[in-house]
N, CA, C and O atoms as a GROMACS GRO file, in nm:
protein
  636
    1MET      N    1  11.400  11.389  24.768
    1MET     CA    2  11.344  11.496  24.834
    1MET      C    3  11.355  11.624  24.756
    1MET      O    4  11.301  11.732  24.780
    2LYS      N    5  11.443  11.588  24.646
    2LYS     CA    6  11.446  11.710  24.542
    2LYS      C    7  11.324  11.778  24.497
    2LYS      O    8  11.319  11.900  24.482
    3ASN      N    9  11.224  11.696  24.476
    3ASN     CA   10  11.105  11.753  24.428
    3ASN      C   11  10.967  11.761  24.517
    3ASN      O   12  10.851  11.759  24.474
    4PHE      N   13  11.009  11.768  24.641
    4PHE     CA   14  10.886  11.770  24.735
    4PHE      C   15  10.844  11.910  24.724
    4PHE      O   16  10.916  12.005  24.697
    5VAL      N   17  10.712  11.910  24.752
    5VAL     CA   18  10.624  12.032  24.747
    5VAL      C   19  10.596  12.093  24.882
    5VAL      O   20  10.614  12.026  24.984
    6PHE      N   21  10.554  12.216  24.887
    6PHE     CA   22  10.538  12.290  25.019
    6PHE      C   23  10.429  12.402  25.009
    6PHE      O   24  10.408  12.461  24.903
    7TYR      N   25  10.364  12.428  25.118
    7TYR     CA   26  10.303  12.564  25.140
    7TYR      C   27  10.384  12.654  25.229
    7TYR      O   28  10.475  12.616  25.302
    8ILE      N   29  10.337  12.788  25.215
    8ILE     CA   30  10.400  12.892  25.281
    8ILE      C   31  10.284  12.970  25.352
    8ILE      O   32  10.183  13.005  25.293
    9GLU      N   33  10.310  12.995  25.491
    9GLU     CA   34  10.213  13.068  25.572
    9GLU      C   35  10.295  13.176  25.655
    9GLU      O   36  10.416  13.168  25.675
   10THR      N   37  10.213  13.277  25.699
   10THR     CA   38  10.252  13.365  25.791
   10THR      C   39  10.154  13.418  25.879
   10THR      O   40  10.044  13.432  25.825
   11SER      N   41  10.161  13.452  26.004
   11SER     CA   42  10.070  13.509  26.073
   11SER      C   43  10.064  13.654  26.065
   11SER      O   44   9.956  13.705  26.093
   12ASN      N   45  10.166  13.732  26.032
   12ASN     CA   46  10.183  13.873  26.034
   12ASN      C   47  10.272  13.901  25.898
   12ASN      O   48  10.377  13.844  25.868
   13LEU      N   49  10.209  13.995  25.830
   13LEU     CA   50  10.302  14.060  25.715
   13LEU      C   51  10.421  14.136  25.754
   13LEU      O   52  10.407  14.186  25.865
   14LEU      N   53  10.521  14.158  25.706
   14LEU     CA   54  10.640  14.208  25.731
   14LEU      C   55  10.637  14.355  25.689
   14LEU      O   56  10.588  14.393  25.582
   15ASN      N   57  10.691  14.435  25.777
   15ASN     CA   58  10.693  14.580  25.727
   15ASN      C   59  10.833  14.641  25.693
   15ASN      O   60  10.925  14.560  25.682
   16ASN      N   61  10.857  14.757  25.677
   16ASN     CA   62  10.981  14.806  25.648
   16ASN      C   63  11.096  14.783  25.756
   16ASN      O   64  11.209  14.744  25.725
   17ASP      N   65  11.050  14.814  25.901
   17ASP     CA   66  11.125  14.769  26.012
   17ASP      C   67  11.176  14.621  26.008
   17ASP      O   68  11.289  14.580  26.031
   18ASP      N   69  11.064  14.550  25.973
   18ASP     CA   70  11.117  14.414  25.988
   18ASP      C   71  11.232  14.365  25.906
   18ASP      O   72  11.326  14.294  25.942
   19PHE      N   73  11.206  14.422  25.780
   19PHE     CA   74  11.305  14.415  25.668
   19PHE      C   75  11.447  14.443  25.688
   19PHE      O   76  11.548  14.379  25.657
   20ARG      N   77  11.425  14.582  25.764
   20ARG     CA   78  11.575  14.639  25.820
   20ARG      C   79  11.613  14.535  25.919
   20ARG      O   80  11.725  14.487  25.901
   21ASN      N   81  11.539  14.489  26.025
   21ASN     CA   82  11.603  14.417  26.105
   21ASN      C   83  11.653  14.294  26.071
   21ASN      O   84  11.736  14.239  26.144
   22LEU      N   85  11.599  14.228  25.934
   22LEU     CA   86  11.655  14.127  25.882
   22LEU      C   87  11.794  14.150  25.836
   22LEU      O   88  11.891  14.084  25.874
   23ARG      N   89  11.795  14.257  25.745
   23ARG     CA   90  11.938  14.298  25.707
   23ARG      C   91  12.041  14.338  25.809
   23ARG      O   92  12.158  14.299  25.804
   24LYS      N   93  12.000  14.407  25.890
   24LYS     CA   94  12.106  14.447  26.016
   24LYS      C   95  12.141  14.347  26.102
   24LYS      O   96  12.260  14.326  26.125
   25LEU      N   97  12.041  14.272  26.161
   25LEU     CA   98  12.055  14.180  26.260
   25LEU      C   99  12.091  14.034  26.228
   25LEU      O  100  12.189  13.977  26.274
   26TYR      N  101  11.993  13.975  26.138
   26TYR     CA  102  12.006  13.845  26.094
   26TYR      C  103  12.103  13.818  25.989
   26TYR      O  104  12.169  13.714  25.991
   27LEU      N  105  12.116  13.917  25.886
   27LEU     CA  106  12.203  13.879  25.752
   27LEU      C  107  12.351  13.837  25.791
   27LEU      O  108  12.406  13.743  25.733
   28PRO      N  109  12.410  13.905  25.884
   28PRO     CA  110  12.537  13.847  25.923
   28PRO      C  111  12.543  13.699  25.979
   28PRO      O  112  12.630  13.618  25.947
   29ILE      N  113  12.445  13.677  26.059
   29ILE     CA  114  12.434  13.536  26.094
   29ILE      C  115  12.391  13.432  25.997
   29ILE      O  116  12.440  13.320  25.996
   30VAL      N  117  12.305  13.468  25.922
   30VAL     CA  118  12.270  13.339  25.831
   30VAL      C  119  12.317  13.366  25.686
   30VAL      O  120  12.321  13.268  25.611
   31GLY      N  121  12.350  13.478  25.641
   31GLY     CA  122  12.410  13.486  25.511
   31GLY      C  123  12.297  13.528  25.404
   31GLY      O  124  12.177  13.510  25.426
   32THR      N  125  12.343  13.581  25.298
   32THR     CA  126  12.263  13.646  25.185
   32THR      C  127  12.156  13.530  25.137
   32THR      O  128  12.035  13.551  25.142
   33ASN      N  129  12.208  13.413  25.094
   33ASN     CA  130  12.109  13.324  25.044
   33ASN      C  131  11.988  13.290  25.131
   33ASN      O  132  11.881  13.257  25.082
   34ALA      N  133  12.008  13.299  25.243
   34ALA     CA  134  11.902  13.262  25.365
   34ALA      C  135  11.796  13.384  25.361
   34ALA      O  136  11.674  13.370  25.353
   35ILE      N  137  11.852  13.485  25.366
   35ILE     CA  138  11.771  13.609  25.360
   35ILE      C  139  11.713  13.621  25.233
   35ILE      O  140  11.600  13.669  25.237
   36VAL      N  141  11.752  13.595  25.131
   36VAL     CA  142  11.701  13.593  24.993
   36VAL      C  143  11.566  13.493  24.983
   36VAL      O  144  11.457  13.528  24.937
   37ILE      N  145  11.594  13.375  25.031
   37ILE     CA  146  11.490  13.274  25.041
   37ILE      C  147  11.379  13.318  25.141
   37ILE      O  148  11.261  13.294  25.117
   38TYR      N  149  11.420  13.383  25.251
   38TYR     CA  150  11.305  13.410  25.337
   38TYR      C  151  11.216  13.532  25.280
   38TYR      O  152  11.095  13.538  25.301
   39GLU      N  153  11.295  13.634  25.202
   39GLU     CA  154  11.217  13.740  25.137
   39GLU      C  155  11.147  13.676  25.035
   39GLU      O  156  11.033  13.718  25.014
   40TYR      N  157  11.192  13.579  24.964
   40TYR     CA  158  11.108  13.500  24.836
   40TYR      C  159  10.962  13.450  24.913
   40TYR      O  160  10.848  13.481  24.879
   41PHE      N  161  10.997  13.376  25.011
   41PHE     CA  162  10.900  13.310  25.099
   41PHE      C  163  10.770  13.429  25.120
   41PHE      O  164  10.650  13.416  25.096
   42ASN      N  165  10.835  13.532  25.166
   42ASN     CA  166  10.728  13.656  25.210
   42ASN      C  167  10.650  13.695  25.078
   42ASN      O  168  10.527  13.706  25.080
   43ASP      N  169  10.731  13.718  24.952
   43ASP     CA  170  10.673  13.759  24.836
   43ASP      C  171  10.573  13.666  24.809
   43ASP      O  172  10.465  13.712  24.771
   44ILE      N  173  10.588  13.521  24.821
   44ILE     CA  174  10.486  13.441  24.772
   44ILE      C  175  10.362  13.430  24.868
   44ILE      O  176  10.252  13.395  24.826
   45VAL      N  177  10.386  13.462  24.996
   45VAL     CA  178  10.275  13.481  25.072
   45VAL      C  179  10.193  13.616  25.042
   45VAL      O  180  10.070  13.616  25.034
   46GLU      N  181  10.261  13.718  25.028
   46GLU     CA  182  10.212  13.844  24.996
   46GLU      C  183  10.111  13.840  24.855
   46GLU      O  184  10.007  13.903  24.838
   47GLU      N  185  10.174  13.749  24.767
   47GLU     CA  186  10.098  13.739  24.633
   47GLU      C  187   9.981  13.629  24.665
   47GLU      O  188   9.916  13.578  24.575
   48LYS      N  189   9.966  13.606  24.772
   48LYS     CA  190   9.838  13.505  24.795
   48LYS      C  191   9.837  13.367  24.713
   48LYS      O  192   9.738  13.298  24.690
   49ASN      N  193   9.978  13.341  24.673
   49ASN     CA  194   9.979  13.215  24.614
   49ASN      C  195  10.051  13.110  24.711
   49ASN      O  196  10.171  13.083  24.713
   50LYS      N  197   9.947  13.058  24.792
   50LYS     CA  198   9.981  12.971  24.892
   50LYS      C  199   9.963  12.829  24.850
   50LYS      O  200   9.965  12.740  24.936
   51GLY      N  201   9.946  12.802  24.720
   51GLY     CA  202   9.919  12.667  24.669
   51GLY      C  203  10.040  12.576  24.693
   51GLY      O  204  10.129  12.622  24.764
   52LEU      N  205  10.053  12.452  24.641
   52LEU     CA  206  10.163  12.381  24.638
   52LEU      C  207  10.267  12.434  24.554
   52LEU      O  208  10.243  12.467  24.438
   53LEU      N  209  10.403  12.444  24.614
   53LEU     CA  210  10.504  12.490  24.534
   53LEU      C  211  10.616  12.385  24.508
   53LEU      O  212  10.607  12.283  24.576
   54ASN      N  213  10.697  12.392  24.440
   54ASN     CA  214  10.792  12.282  24.420
   54ASN      C  215  10.935  12.360  24.446
   54ASN      O  216  10.963  12.469  24.396
   55ILE      N  217  11.012  12.290  24.524
   55ILE     CA  218  11.144  12.351  24.577
   55ILE      C  219  11.224  12.362  24.437
   55ILE      O  220  11.274  12.469  24.403
   56GLU      N  221  11.234  12.244  24.356
   56GLU     CA  222  11.302  12.267  24.217
   56GLU      C  223  11.292  12.396  24.150
   56GLU      O  224  11.388  12.458  24.103
   57GLU      N  225  11.161  12.434  24.150
   57GLU     CA  226  11.140  12.541  24.076
   57GLU      C  227  11.186  12.678  24.153
   57GLU      O  228  11.228  12.777  24.092
   58ILE      N  229  11.176  12.673  24.259
   58ILE     CA  230  11.232  12.775  24.364
   58ILE      C  231  11.376  12.792  24.336
   58ILE      O  232  11.425  12.901  24.304
   59CYS      N  233  11.437  12.694  24.347
   59CYS     CA  234  11.600  12.681  24.324
   59CYS      C  235  11.634  12.750  24.192
   59CYS      O  236  11.720  12.838  24.188
   60ASN      N  237  11.564  12.709  24.083
   60ASN     CA  238  11.583  12.759  23.955
   60ASN      C  239  11.560  12.891  23.954
   60ASN      O  240  11.641  12.959  23.892
   61GLN      N  241  11.451  12.955  24.017
   61GLN     CA  242  11.418  13.112  24.010
   61GLN      C  243  11.523  13.184  24.080
   61GLN      O  244  11.567  13.291  24.037
   62LEU      N  245  11.572  13.118  24.206
   62LEU     CA  246  11.678  13.196  24.293
   62LEU      C  247  11.819  13.178  24.240
   62LEU      O  248  11.911  13.250  24.279
   63GLN      N  249  11.838  13.079  24.148
   63GLN     CA  250  11.968  13.039  24.086
   63GLN      C  251  12.055  12.990  24.200
   63GLN      O  252  12.168  13.037  24.217
   64ILE      N  253  12.004  12.894  24.278
   64ILE     CA  254  12.079  12.834  24.391
   64ILE      C  255  12.070  12.693  24.366
   64ILE      O  256  11.980  12.654  24.292
   65ASP      N  257  12.151  12.607  24.418
   65ASP     CA  258  12.103  12.458  24.412
   65ASP      C  259  12.045  12.394  24.536
   65ASP      O  260  12.041  12.462  24.639
   66ASN      N  261  12.006  12.283  24.535
   66ASN     CA  262  11.945  12.221  24.647
   66ASN      C  263  12.017  12.233  24.780
   66ASN      O  264  11.961  12.267  24.884
   67ILE      N  265  12.136  12.204  24.768
   67ILE     CA  266  12.223  12.204  24.895
   67ILE      C  267  12.222  12.348  24.956
   67ILE      O  268  12.211  12.364  25.077
   68ILE      N  269  12.232  12.442  24.876
   68ILE     CA  270  12.247  12.585  24.928
   68ILE      C  271  12.093  12.611  24.984
   68ILE      O  272  12.075  12.676  25.087
   69PHE      N  273  12.008  12.569  24.925
   69PHE     CA  274  11.855  12.597  24.971
   69PHE      C  275  11.835  12.523  25.122
   69PHE      O  276  11.782  12.578  25.218
   70HIS      N  277  11.878  12.415  25.119
   70HIS     CA  278  11.864  12.333  25.260
   70HIS      C  279  11.951  12.397  25.365
   70HIS      O  280  11.908  12.431  25.475
   71ASP      N  281  12.075  12.413  25.324
   71ASP     CA  282  12.170  12.473  25.427
   71ASP      C  283  12.110  12.611  25.458
   71ASP      O  284  12.125  12.641  25.576
   72SER      N  285  12.051  12.697  25.389
   72SER     CA  286  11.988  12.823  25.408
   72SER      C  287  11.861  12.816  25.496
   72SER      O  288  11.838  12.903  25.580
   73LEU      N  289  11.783  12.715  25.475
   73LEU     CA  290  11.663  12.698  25.540
   73LEU      C  291  11.694  12.654  25.673
   73LEU      O  292  11.625  12.695  25.766
   74ASN      N  293  11.802  12.568  25.696
   74ASN     CA  294  11.838  12.519  25.831
   74ASN      C  295  11.894  12.638  25.919
   74ASN      O  296  11.886  12.631  26.042
   75LYS      N  297  11.947  12.744  25.859
   75LYS     CA  298  12.013  12.858  25.931
   75LYS      C  299  11.886  12.953  25.954
   75LYS      O  300  11.886  13.032  26.049
   76LEU      N  301  11.779  12.943  25.867
   76LEU     CA  302  11.666  13.028  25.921
   76LEU      C  303  11.590  12.966  26.011
   76LEU      O  304  11.531  13.038  26.092
   77GLU      N  305  11.574  12.839  26.019
   77GLU     CA  306  11.512  12.757  26.127
   77GLU      C  307  11.592  12.803  26.270
   77GLU      O  308  11.528  12.855  26.361
   78ALA      N  309  11.733  12.780  26.280
   78ALA     CA  310  11.818  12.789  26.380
   78ALA      C  311  11.804  12.925  26.454
   78ALA      O  312  11.812  12.940  26.576
   79VAL      N  313  11.781  13.022  26.362
   79VAL     CA  314  11.763  13.169  26.426
   79VAL      C  315  11.604  13.206  26.460
   79VAL      O  316  11.570  13.311  26.514
   80GLY      N  317  11.513  13.104  26.420
   80GLY     CA  318  11.379  13.142  26.449
   80GLY      C  319  11.287  13.204  26.340
   80GLY      O  320  11.167  13.226  26.352
   81LEU      N  321  11.353  13.224  26.251
   81LEU     CA  322  11.266  13.298  26.116
   81LEU      C  323  11.176  13.206  26.038
   81LEU      O  324  11.088  13.255  25.967
   82VAL      N  325  11.192  13.074  26.048
   82VAL     CA  326  11.114  12.983  25.979
   82VAL      C  327  11.081  12.860  26.073
   82VAL      O  328  11.168  12.824  26.152
   83HIS      N  329  10.966  12.799  26.068
   83HIS     CA  330  10.932  12.683  26.121
   83HIS      C  331  10.889  12.601  25.999
   83HIS      O  332  10.822  12.646  25.906
   84THR      N  333  10.936  12.468  26.010
   84THR     CA  334  10.901  12.365  25.904
   84THR      C  335  10.822  12.257  25.968
   84THR      O  336  10.862  12.205  26.072
   85PHE      N  337  10.705  12.218  25.906
   85PHE     CA  338  10.600  12.130  25.959
   85PHE      C  339  10.605  12.004  25.828
   85PHE      O  340  10.599  12.049  25.714
   86MET      N  341  10.613  11.889  25.840
   86MET     CA  342  10.608  11.786  25.759
   86MET      C  343  10.492  11.700  25.758
   86MET      O  344  10.466  11.641  25.863
   87LYS      N  345  10.408  11.681  25.646
   87LYS     CA  346  10.291  11.601  25.668
   87LYS      C  347  10.354  11.450  25.682
   87LYS      O  348  10.468  11.414  25.651
   88ASN      N  349  10.262  11.384  25.729
   88ASN     CA  350  10.275  11.234  25.740
   88ASN      C  351  10.335  11.172  25.652
   88ASN      O  352  10.430  11.100  25.685
   89ASP      N  353  10.295  11.183  25.520
   89ASP     CA  354  10.343  11.105  25.407
   89ASP      C  355  10.474  11.157  25.355
   89ASP      O  356  10.516  11.113  25.248
   90ASN      N  357  10.550  11.259  25.431
   90ASN     CA  358  10.676  11.302  25.394
   90ASN      C  359  10.691  11.377  25.257
   90ASN      O  360  10.803  11.410  25.217
   91ASN      N  361  10.584  11.402  25.189
   91ASN     CA  362  10.584  11.443  25.056
   91ASN      C  363  10.540  11.597  25.054
   91ASN      O  364  10.542  11.656  24.946
   92SER      N  365  10.503  11.663  25.170
   92SER     CA  366  10.474  11.799  25.162
   92SER      C  367  10.503  11.875  25.285
   92SER      O  368  10.491  11.813  25.391
   93PHE      N  369  10.537  11.991  25.290
   93PHE     CA  370  10.578  12.061  25.399
   93PHE      C  371  10.495  12.203  25.413
   93PHE      O  372  10.419  12.243  25.324
   94ILE      N  373  10.512  12.252  25.499
   94ILE     CA  374  10.464  12.387  25.544
   94ILE      C  375  10.587  12.475  25.608
   94ILE      O  376  10.652  12.445  25.708
   95PHE      N  377  10.600  12.578  25.534
   95PHE     CA  378  10.716  12.660  25.594
   95PHE      C  379  10.636  12.777  25.656
   95PHE      O  380  10.564  12.839  25.578
   96SER      N  381  10.638  12.814  25.781
   96SER     CA  382  10.574  12.930  25.844
   96SER      C  383  10.680  13.024  25.877
   96SER      O  384  10.773  13.001  25.953
   97ILE      N  385  10.656  13.142  25.809
   97ILE     CA  386  10.756  13.271  25.830
   97ILE      C  387  10.716  13.324  25.944
   97ILE      O  388  10.598  13.354  25.964
   98ILE      N  389  10.818  13.344  26.035
   98ILE     CA  390  10.817  13.408  26.168
   98ILE      C  391  10.875  13.561  26.135
   98ILE      O  392  10.974  13.582  26.066
   99LYS      N  393  10.797  13.658  26.195
   99LYS     CA  394  10.844  13.788  26.232
   99LYS      C  395  10.983  13.806  26.291
   99LYS      O  396  10.999  13.762  26.405
  100PRO      N  397  11.100  13.872  26.221
  100PRO     CA  398  11.226  13.888  26.304
  100PRO      C  399  11.191  13.961  26.414
  100PRO      O  400  11.088  14.026  26.426
  101ASN      N  401  11.297  13.945  26.511
  101ASN     CA  402  11.283  14.020  26.651
  101ASN      C  403  11.308  14.166  26.627
  101ASN      O  404  11.382  14.201  26.536
  102ASN      N  405  11.255  14.241  26.696
  102ASN     CA  406  11.301  14.390  26.683
  102ASN      C  407  11.400  14.404  26.786
  102ASN      O  408  11.416  14.316  26.871
  103ILE      N  409  11.465  14.508  26.781
  103ILE     CA  410  11.615  14.515  26.835
  103ILE      C  411  11.600  14.479  26.991
  103ILE      O  412  11.682  14.407  27.048
  104GLU      N  413  11.495  14.532  27.050
  104GLU     CA  414  11.473  14.499  27.202
  104GLU      C  415  11.469  14.345  27.223
  104GLU      O  416  11.549  14.291  27.299
  105ASP      N  417  11.373  14.274  27.151
  105ASP     CA  418  11.375  14.125  27.161
  105ASP      C  419  11.507  14.061  27.142
  105ASP      O  420  11.553  13.984  27.226
  106PHE      N  421  11.576  14.096  27.016
  106PHE     CA  422  11.720  14.059  26.984
  106PHE      C  423  11.820  14.070  27.076
  106PHE      O  424  11.906  13.984  27.092
  107ASN      N  425  11.810  14.187  27.145
  107ASN     CA  426  11.907  14.211  27.252
  107ASN      C  427  11.882  14.131  27.371
  107ASN      O  428  11.973  14.104  27.449
  108LYS      N  429  11.763  14.091  27.389
  108LYS     CA  430  11.709  13.995  27.504
  108LYS      C  431  11.751  13.855  27.480
  108LYS      O  432  11.736  13.780  27.576
  109ASN      N  433  11.799  13.808  27.375
  109ASN     CA  434  11.815  13.681  27.316
  109ASN      C  435  11.974  13.665  27.332
  109ASN      O  436  12.041  13.719  27.244
  110PRO      N  437  12.037  13.600  27.431
  110PRO     CA  438  12.170  13.606  27.448
  110PRO      C  439  12.255  13.524  27.341
  110PRO      O  440  12.370  13.550  27.306
  111LEU      N  441  12.171  13.415  27.297
  111LEU     CA  442  12.250  13.332  27.177
  111LEU      C  443  12.256  13.424  27.061
  111LEU      O  444  12.366  13.446  27.008
  112LEU      N  445  12.160  13.472  27.022
  112LEU     CA  446  12.150  13.561  26.873
  112LEU      C  447  12.239  13.693  26.909
  112LEU      O  448  12.320  13.731  26.824
  113LYS      N  449  12.229  13.753  27.012
  113LYS     CA  450  12.324  13.883  27.040
  113LYS      C  451  12.457  13.837  27.058
  113LYS      O  452  12.540  13.910  27.004
  114SER      N  453  12.504  13.736  27.117
  114SER     CA  454  12.651  13.716  27.121
  114SER      C  455  12.683  13.665  26.978
  114SER      O  456  12.784  13.711  26.924
  115HIS      N  457  12.624  13.594  26.925
  115HIS     CA  458  12.684  13.548  26.782
  115HIS      C  459  12.684  13.670  26.687
  115HIS      O  460  12.773  13.679  26.601
  116LEU      N  461  12.593  13.757  26.698
  116LEU     CA  462  12.600  13.863  26.599
  116LEU      C  463  12.718  13.954  26.631
  116LEU      O  464  12.788  14.000  26.541
  117ILE      N  465  12.743  13.985  26.790
  117ILE     CA  466  12.841  14.064  26.814
  117ILE      C  467  12.976  13.983  26.780
  117ILE      O  468  13.069  14.054  26.743
  118LYS      N  469  12.998  13.861  26.786
  118LYS     CA  470  13.116  13.802  26.728
  118LYS      C  471  13.147  13.836  26.599
  118LYS      O  472  13.257  13.866  26.555
  119LEU      N  473  13.036  13.828  26.538
  119LEU     CA  474  13.061  13.844  26.382
  119LEU      C  475  13.092  13.991  26.336
  119LEU      O  476  13.176  14.014  26.250
  120ILE      N  477  13.025  14.083  26.394
  120ILE     CA  478  13.016  14.234  26.353
  120ILE      C  479  13.094  14.325  26.458
  120ILE      O  480  13.131  14.437  26.422
  121GLY      N  481  13.120  14.278  26.590
  121GLY     CA  482  13.187  14.344  26.685
  121GLY      C  483  13.086  14.414  26.777
  121GLY      O  484  12.968  14.431  26.745
  122GLN      N  485  13.143  14.454  26.901
  122GLN     CA  486  13.034  14.517  27.004
  122GLN      C  487  13.015  14.654  26.962
  122GLN      O  488  12.907  14.706  26.991
  123THR      N  489  13.096  14.717  26.903
  123THR     CA  490  13.077  14.874  26.870
  123THR      C  491  12.996  14.881  26.766
  123THR      O  492  12.919  14.978  26.762
  124LYS      N  493  12.993  14.792  26.669
  124LYS     CA  494  12.887  14.808  26.559
  124LYS      C  495  12.744  14.771  26.615
  124LYS      O  496  12.647  14.841  26.587
  125PHE      N  497  12.734  14.663  26.691
  125PHE     CA  498  12.622  14.618  26.749
  125PHE      C  499  12.560  14.734  26.833
  125PHE      O  500  12.441  14.764  26.819
  126GLU      N  501  12.638  14.795  26.915
  126GLU     CA  502  12.581  14.916  26.993
  126GLU      C  503  12.526  15.034  26.910
  126GLU      O  504  12.427  15.097  26.945
  127LYS      N  505  12.598  15.060  26.793
  127LYS     CA  506  12.563  15.151  26.725
  127LYS      C  507  12.415  15.123  26.647
  127LYS      O  508  12.335  15.213  26.626
  128ILE      N  509  12.396  14.996  26.613
  128ILE     CA  510  12.271  14.942  26.565
  128ILE      C  511  12.171  14.963  26.655
  128ILE      O  512  12.062  15.016  26.633
  129TYR      N  513  12.220  14.911  26.778
  129TYR     CA  514  12.116  14.918  26.890
  129TYR      C  515  12.052  15.050  26.919
  129TYR      O  516  11.930  15.065  26.927
  130PHE      N  517  12.149  15.154  26.935
  130PHE     CA  518  12.104  15.274  26.980
  130PHE      C  519  12.027  15.340  26.856
  130PHE      O  520  11.921  15.402  26.866
  131GLU      N  521  12.089  15.321  26.751
  131GLU     CA  522  12.003  15.376  26.613
  131GLU      C  523  11.855  15.336  26.629
  131GLU      O  524  11.764  15.418  26.618
  132GLN      N  525  11.840  15.227  26.650
  132GLN     CA  526  11.689  15.156  26.646
  132GLN      C  527  11.622  15.204  26.762
  132GLN      O  528  11.508  15.246  26.744
  133LYS      N  529  11.675  15.205  26.893
  133LYS     CA  530  11.624  15.236  27.019
  133LYS      C  531  11.582  15.367  27.025
  133LYS      O  532  11.480  15.399  27.086
  134GLU      N  533  11.664  15.457  26.959
  134GLU     CA  534  11.616  15.609  26.962
  134GLU      C  535  11.505  15.657  26.854
  134GLU      O  536  11.473  15.776  26.839
  135LYS      N  537  11.446  15.541  26.776
  135LYS     CA  538  11.372  15.567  26.679
  135LYS      C  539  11.236  15.629  26.736
  135LYS      O  540  11.168  15.713  26.675
  136PHE      N  541  11.203  15.572  26.873
  136PHE     CA  542  11.086  15.579  26.936
  136PHE      C  543  11.117  15.653  27.067
  136PHE      O  544  11.215  15.624  27.135
  137ILE      N  545  11.026  15.756  27.102
  137ILE     CA  546  11.040  15.819  27.220
  137ILE      C  547  10.982  15.750  27.336
  137ILE      O  548  10.864  15.715  27.331
  138ASN      N  549  11.060  15.726  27.452
  138ASN     CA  550  10.998  15.647  27.566
  138ASN      C  551  10.872  15.727  27.621
  138ASN      O  552  10.876  15.842  27.666
  139LYS      N  553  10.786  15.665  27.612
  139LYS     CA  554  10.639  15.728  27.682
  139LYS      C  555  10.620  15.642  27.808
  139LYS      O  556  10.501  15.618  27.830
  140ASN      N  557  10.696  15.597  27.884
  140ASN     CA  558  10.670  15.533  28.006
  140ASN      C  559  10.627  15.624  28.105
  140ASN      O  560  10.539  15.581  28.181
  141ASN      N  561  10.672  15.748  28.124
  141ASN     CA  562  10.631  15.840  28.220
  141ASN      C  563  10.507  15.941  28.154
  141ASN      O  564  10.481  16.050  28.205
  142TYR      N  565  10.450  15.900  28.059
  142TYR     CA  566  10.353  15.972  27.988
  142TYR      C  567  10.224  15.915  27.996
  142TYR      O  568  10.223  15.792  28.006
  143LYS      N  569  10.104  15.980  27.994
  143LYS     CA  570   9.977  15.929  27.980
  143LYS      C  571   9.916  15.995  27.852
  143LYS      O  572   9.933  16.113  27.822
  144ASN      N  573   9.850  15.912  27.787
  144ASN     CA  574   9.777  15.933  27.671
  144ASN      C  575   9.654  16.022  27.707
  144ASN      O  576   9.559  15.970  27.767
  145ILE      N  577   9.652  16.165  27.670
  145ILE     CA  578   9.541  16.242  27.710
  145ILE      C  579   9.461  16.274  27.565
  145ILE      O  580   9.386  16.372  27.566
  146SER      N  581   9.470  16.212  27.465
  146SER     CA  582   9.418  16.246  27.339
  146SER      C  583   9.243  16.239  27.348
  146SER      O  584   9.191  16.146  27.410
  147LYS      N  585   9.181  16.314  27.300
  147LYS     CA  586   9.047  16.323  27.314
  147LYS      C  587   8.988  16.206  27.232
  147LYS      O  588   9.046  16.169  27.131
  148LYS      N  589   8.878  16.151  27.273
  148LYS     CA  590   8.812  16.044  27.202
  148LYS      C  591   8.726  16.111  27.103
  148LYS      O  592   8.652  16.204  27.137
  149PRO      N  593   8.734  16.061  26.966
  149PRO     CA  594   8.644  16.104  26.852
  149PRO      C  595   8.494  16.070  26.919
  149PRO      O  596   8.464  15.980  26.997
  150LYS      N  597   8.411  16.175  26.860
  150LYS     CA  598   8.266  16.147  26.888
  150LYS      C  599   8.208  16.187  26.759
  150LYS      O  600   8.240  16.127  26.656
  151GLY      N  601   8.115  16.295  26.758
  151GLY     CA  602   8.063  16.318  26.629
  151GLY      C  603   8.154  16.403  26.534
  151GLY      O  604   8.122  16.424  26.417
  152GLN      N  605   8.265  16.449  26.586
  152GLN     CA  606   8.361  16.558  26.497
  152GLN      C  607   8.412  16.454  26.381
  152GLN      O  608   8.447  16.509  26.276
  153MET      N  609   8.418  16.347  26.385
  153MET     CA  610   8.495  16.259  26.269
  153MET      C  611   8.395  16.275  26.140
  153MET      O  612   8.435  16.256  26.025
  154LYS      N  613   8.267  16.312  26.170
  154LYS     CA  614   8.192  16.307  26.053
  154LYS      C  615   8.213  16.425  25.970
  154LYS      O  616   8.186  16.423  25.850
  155ASN      N  617   8.270  16.547  26.039
  155ASN     CA  618   8.297  16.662  25.970
  155ASN      C  619   8.437  16.673  25.883
  155ASN      O  620   8.461  16.753  25.793
  156LEU      N  621   8.532  16.557  25.942
  156LEU     CA  622   8.637  16.540  25.884
  156LEU      C  623   8.661  16.452  25.746
  156LEU      O  624   8.758  16.455  25.670
  157ILE      N  625   8.560  16.386  25.739
  157ILE     CA  626   8.551  16.290  25.633
  157ILE      C  627   8.471  16.340  25.510
  157ILE      O  628   8.350  16.349  25.528
  158PRO      N  629   8.518  16.375  25.385
  158PRO     CA  630   8.417  16.422  25.295
  158PRO      C  631   8.325  16.320  25.248
  158PRO      O  632   8.359  16.202  25.251
  159VAL      N  633   8.206  16.360  25.204
  159VAL     CA  634   8.105  16.263  25.180
  159VAL      C  635   8.074  16.266  25.030
  159VAL      O  636   7.989  16.190  24.983
   0.00000   0.00000   0.00000
C-alpha cells in the first residue's frame, strides 16, 4: 500500500476563517502533522493538480513517513475533515476534503467540543468561542432594507 495513488477533491475552497478554525479548533485534537497534510491536500486542489498522486512522493515532500501519514489521515477522517473512497481494485483512492466546522457547528458537536475542552480547558474554549461568535453582529431582529440596484449600477462602473 506504500505506493498507492490517489486523487483529491473538494466541494468548497477554504477561506481564512476556515484555516483559523483548523488551527484553533482542530489542531489540538488531530495534531500538527494532520493539519499539514490537510493543508497540503488543499494546496493540491487549488493548484488544479487533481491527477494521480503518489503517497510516497507526498511523504517525501512533507518529510514524514508512511506510518505518520496514515495515522494523521485516520485522525482527519475521525473528525470529519477528510472522507476516503477506495476504488474496487484497491490501487487508487479519492480523498475528499471537507470544510472545517465554524465555531457554532463545532459547538453543537458534543464529541468534538468535549474532546477539545479536555485538551485545552473550558476557559480557553469559551475564549475562542466568544471571540469568533462576536465577529458578526446578530441580525435576527433586523430586516434587510437595502435598495435593489436598477440602472444606477451603470453609472458606478467605468466603461
